[in-house]
N, C-alpha and C positions, 0 to 999 in steps of 0.2 A: 487071099482070105479076107484081108482088111476091107477090100472093095465089096466083097460079098456081104460082110456084116453091115456096112453102110447101106447097101441096097436093101437088106432085110429090115433094118431099122427104119428106112424110108417107107417101106411098105406098111410096117406097123403103124407109123405116124399117120400115114394117109388113111389107113383102115380105121384107126381109132377116131380120127377127126370125122370121117364119114358116119361112123356109128353114133358119135355125139350129135352130129347135125340132125340125125333122124330121131333123136330122143326128144323128150319134152323139154321145153324151156324151163329154166329155173324160175323161182317165184318172184324174182326181182322186178320183172316187167309187170306182173300183176300188182305188186305193191306200188310201182310207179303209176299205174292206171288209177289206183286208189287215191293217190295224191292228186292226180289230175281231176278226178271227179269231186274231191273235197274242194279244190280250187274253184271248180265250176259252181258248186253249191253256194260259195261266197259271192262269186261274180254275178250269179243270177238272183242272189238275195232270197233264197228259199226259207220259208218258215220251217220250224221243226217238223211238223207233220209232212209237208211237201218234200223236205229233204229226206225223210225216211223212205218215201216212195222212190226217189231218185237213187238211193243207195241200195235198196233191196233187190230190185229186178235185174240189174246188170250182174250182180253177184249170184243171184239164183240161177240165171241162165248159164253163167260161167261154170258153176258147180254141176249143173245138169249135163253139160257137154263132157266134163271130166268123168261123170258117172257113165255116160254113154260108152266111154273107152272100155269099161268093164261089163258092157252089155246090160247096164242098169238104167233106171230112169225114175226120178221123183215126179216129174210132170205128168206122166201117164197114170200116176196114182192120185194126183190132185185134180186131174181133168180127164175123165174117161174118153173124151173125144180127141185127146192130144195126138194120138197116132194117126188119126183120120187124115188122109191126104198127105201124110208126112213120109217122104221117100228120102232115105239117107244113104249116100254112096260113101262107104268108109274106106274105099281103096286109096292108099297113099295119104290118109289123113293123119296129121299130127294134131292130137287133141288139145294140146296147150295153145297152139296157134288158133285152132278153131274156137276154143273157149274165149280167147281174147277178142277175136273178131265178133263173136256173138255178143260179148260184153259191150263192145262199141256200138253195134247195131241197135241194141236196146237202149243204151245210154243216150244215143243221138235222138231217139224218139221222145225222150223224157225231158230234155233240157231246152232252155232258150238259146244258149250259146252253142249252136250246132257246129260252128266252125272250129271250136275247141276240140270237139270229138273227132272232127275230120283230121285235125292235126295228130290226134292219138292214132288214128288208122294209118296215117302216113308213117308215123314212127314205127308202128308194127311192121309195115311192109319193108322198111329199111332194116329193122331188126332181123327179119327172116330171109333177107336177100341171099344169104349163103346156102339156104336149103335148095334142093333140087326144084326146078320150076314146077314139076307136076305136084310136088308136096305142097308148095306154096298155094297153087291154084285150088287143089282139092280141099285143103284145110280152110282157106278163106271161104270157099263156096259152102262148105259144111257149116261154118259159123254163120254165114248169111241165112241159110235155110232155117237153122234152129233159132237164130235171133228173130227172124221174121215170124216164125211160129209163136215165139214168146210174146211178140208185140200183139198178135191176134188175141192171145190169152189176156194180156194186160188191158186190152180194150173193154173187157167184160168186168173190170174191177169196180165199176160204178163211179169212176172219176168224174165223168161228165155230169152225172146227177149231183154229186157232192158239190161241185163248183157252181152249179146253176140253181140249186134248190133255194128256197126262201131263206133269208137271213134271220139271225136270232132276234127275237123280240124280248126286251128286258122286262121281266115281271116287276110290278111295282110293289115289292115287299122289302122290308128291312134286311131280311136274311139272304137275299139273292144278289148275284153279281151285277154290278153296273160298270160302265166304262171308267177308266182310272187315268190320272195324270201320269206323265206329263203331256201325252199326246191325245188322250181320250179316244183311242182307236176303237172301231167296232169289233165285235167278237171275232176271233180268229178261228176259222174253219169249224163252225158250229155243227156242221153235218158230217164231220169226219167219221162218226160211228156208223155211217151208211156204207163204208168201204167193205169190200170183200176181204176178209182176213185170209191168211195163208195156212196157218196150222192150228189156230184156235178153233174150238168146236162151236162156240156161241158167244154172244156178248155178255151173257150172264156168268160165263165161266170166269172165275177169279174176280168177280165183282166185289169191291171192298165193302166192309160194314158201313152202315150209315154214320156220318160224322156226329159229334156231340150236338144235342138239341140247341138250336139257336136261342140266345137270350141276351138281354142287355142288363140283367140283374147282376150287380157287382159280386154277388155270392155264387153265381152260376159257374159251371165248368167252362162254358164257352167264353165268358168274360175273362176268366182266369187264363185261358189259352191265348186270347188276344193280348192280354196285359203282358204276358211273357214276351211276345213279339215286340211290344212297345218298350219294355225294359231293355231288351237286347239292343234295340235301336239307339237308345239314349246312352248306353254304355260307351259307345265309340271304341270298341276293342279293335286294335290294329291288326292282330293276327286273324281275328274273325273276318275283318274286312278284306284281308289278303286272300283268305279262303273263298270268300264270296266273289271276289273279282276273278280268281282263277277258274272257278266253275260257272261263271255267269253265262258264258256261251250264248250271248244274245246276238243273233245275226242281224238284228235291226235296231241297234242302239242309237237313239236319236240325241242330237245335241242342238242347241239353239244359240245363235249369236246375232243379237239385234233382231232383224226381221227374217234372218236366214235360218233354215233348218238343214242339218246334214247328219249323216249317220256313218258308222264304221262297219267294215266287213269283218265278220267273225264267224267261226264255226258254230253250228247248232250243237245242242247236247248230243244228238245222234252222231254228228261228225266227229266230236271229241272222242267218243267211245270207239268209233270206227278206226280212228287214228291209234288209239291204245291197242286195238286188235292188231293193227299193222305192226306196231312196235313189238308186240308179243310174238308175232309170227317171225319177225326178223331175228329177235333174240333167240328164239327156239330153233332157228334155221329150218323151218318147215318147208317141205317141197311144194310144188305147184298144186298138186291135188289137195293136200291137207290145208294149205292156205286158203284155197277156194272154198273148202268146207267150213272153215272158221268164218270167213266173210259172209257166206250164205247164212250160217247159223245166227250170227249176231245181227245181220240185216233183217232176218225174219223176226227175231225176238223184239227188235226195236219197232219194226213196222206194226206187228200185232200188238205190241205193248202200247203204242200211241193210240191205236184204235180203241183199245180197252180203256185207257186213261181218259181219252176225250169223251168216251161214252159216259164215264162216271162224272166228269166235269160238267157236261151239259145235261146230265140227269139231276145231279144234286144242286147245281147252279149256285154254289156257295160263295158268299161275299168275300172279297179279298181283305187282308188285314188293314191296308191303308184306308179303305172305306169305313170299316168298323171303328178303327181307332180315331179317325177324324170326327166321326159322329158321336162317339161315346167316351173317349178318353182325352184326346188332345187334338184340337182342330188344326194345329200347325205341324204336326208330326209328319215326316216323310221317310220312306225306306231308303236304305243305302244304295240299292240297285233298282232299276226300273221294273215296275210291275208289268208283266206281259198281259195282253188283252184277251183273257179268258178266265173262267171261274177257277177257284182255288183247289178244290178237292177232286181227285188226288193230285199230288205233285208230279208233273211230267218228268222233271229231273230225277226224281226218286224212282219212278217206274222204269225209265230208260236205264238208269244206273244199276238198279236191282237186276233187271233182265240181262243187261250186257255183262255185268260181272259174273253172274251165274253161268252164262255161256262160256266165258273165258276161263273160269275156274274148271269147268268140265274138261277143257282141252289142255290147260297149262298148269293146273293146280293153283292153290291160293298163295303163291310166292310173292316176295317183295319185288318191287320194280320202281323205276323212275319215269314219271310222265312228263315228257317235254313238249306236249301238244301246243301249249300256249306260248312257247318261246318265240315263235314267229310274230306274236303280237306284243312283244316286249315284256312278257310276264315270265318270271323265273320258273324253271322246272321244279316239280315237287316229288319227293321220295315217299313211297308208301310201303308199309310192312306187308301189305297184302292187297289183293283186289277187293276183298271185303271192306277193308279200311277205306280204300279209295271211293267205293260206292257210298259208304256211310258219310264220308266227308262231302261228296257231291250233293248228297241229300240234305245234310244239315246246313250246307252253304246257303240254301234258300231261306232258312230261318235267320241266319246271320245277315242276309241281305234284306230282311224285313218284308218278304213277300209271301211267306207261307206260315201257317200254324204248324206246330210240332206233330199234331195228329195226321195232318195231310202228308207229312214226310214219312212217318213210320208205316202208315198203311200203304203208301205208294211203294215203299221198298218191298213190303210183303207181296204186293200185287205183282211187281216187276220180277221178283225172284221166282214166284210161281210160274209166271209166263216163260221165264228163261229156262227153267227146268222142263217145263212142258215142251218147249221148242227142241231142246237137245234130245230128249227122250223120243219124241215123235220123229225127228229127223234121222236119228240112228235107225229106227224101225223102217222108215221109208227107204233108207240107203242100202238096205241088205239085198 
């Protein structure tokens, strides 16, 4: 009898293992790939707009494959020609494996460091080596097909035009943006508003109200707003400086030593919030499908948000605080953090933070959390009472750093929150 029980338990063990092998992978490997792409974004030194493109498409195709498992598709609703010539053999397909393969296929097309994505693909093959051979092959093939189809769609997003179009010509007026110290770099991605957005309806949707009327009159609203930035700068508040550094997220921070110039590798604002999303997924113990949905949602919100923000920036072309203050208040004043090379209004940090926090609140609620994103850069983790508080702190950090007016922050947050809500509402509709 004892031997019969041992034999029965053995069969149960083998059967349960086989059943598990045929199931979806847990979300840990998707989170691992998120870490890898964040590392690549630093290695390749992507600007915030370019990073948003690198983040959104792999996560969008990953979610698309997971929807395919339910007989659904977002892409055939975004592109009426999506199904044309697309033949998918679903026999023996493990959709989580296929989703990760599609993720890699798309990511490899978007990055400079292709060898790092190759290593991700190798890791995936090792991870799934215990699956039946036919499951491995069919799943990887499925991912290749959908990933390649996504690349065809990506080719139509106007990237070639955006990167080749004429560069920004600075208007010669006191109110408009000019290049700023310390590097006096040319305008960053002035044509980004020419990108095809994913879920926005138009560039005018969620366009912010006009900024205060420019004036150098000391009694004017604009002068008063600039003077607030100046006063904040001369206060030298240590806690405010700590907040400014935590949220700086400058992927191209330059330093000089003698005749040498060097820079540090940091996450962009989009990368910071993508990492927060990863931490929320881990803490909430979300499965693969729901994690892929969160990543797709926040990726789309950030991508569309930056297009909307850059459209406002290069439409309003508003002068940065350092330029206004040096001309009208104090010639020697400098901000605490480096001013990025594009116009002020609206704040990119605020738009990204408003959009990202709204997406994450939709999935996780507005609960307290600890953000350890910057620990890898020697900056202590920060605890927040809510995602709303984190977004507001990320926004105000740009005022503490001396690079934004308060109105650019408040309107940027509103703009981002509207885009975030629009994203989750529309994605829920398309996912049905």
